Structures are given as C-alpha cells and as structure tokens.
C-alpha positions, 0 to 999 in steps of 0.5 A: 735413656728414658730419663735422659731424653724424658721420653719413653723408649719405643723399642730396643735393638739387641746388640749383635755386633758380630752379625752386624759387622759381618754384614757391613764388611760383606756389603750385604743387608743384615736381613739377607746375610743374618736373617736369624740374628737378634738385631735383625729380628728387632729391626724387623719388629720395629719396621712392622710396628711403624709401617704395619707391613710384614718384613720380606723373608730373603730365603723365601724369595724367588730364585735367580734366572741361572738357578732356575735354569740349572734346576730345570736342566737337572730335572730334565736330565733326571727324567731322561735316566 
C-alpha cells in the first residue's frame, strides 16, 4: 500500500469481519456492541492519535432512568427485609 500511494501508512485496522458485520446488522456502534474487538481497539487508537481525546467506554457510561429506578427499588426492598 505504501508503494502504491507513495505514502507511509498512518495506521492499520484489524480485520474483524464478524464483529463489524454483526454491529452493522444490529444497527449498533462497534464500540458499544463489541468493545473488545481488535477492529474497535484499532479505530479507537487512530481516533486518539488524531484528536488526542481518549475514547469513551460504553460499559462505564451512566445507567438509564429505568435501570436506576429498578436498582433503587431493589435496594429499598432489600432494606425492608
């Protein structure tokens, strides 16, 4: 590729066909549905190199309203026992 374009490669994204096609078919972000995928890791690294911003980890984002509500209700029920 470097000879063809007469440019040094900036980065390479791993071929993770199964994870990428699964995310596309589900209509989900690769970073949300396959966070550990090699392709996702490579894309996140490229984004960080370009922007200087660390990628957000989807499994560490805050919970939705109903999940928090159910969590609070479950805690209250356990305290009442």
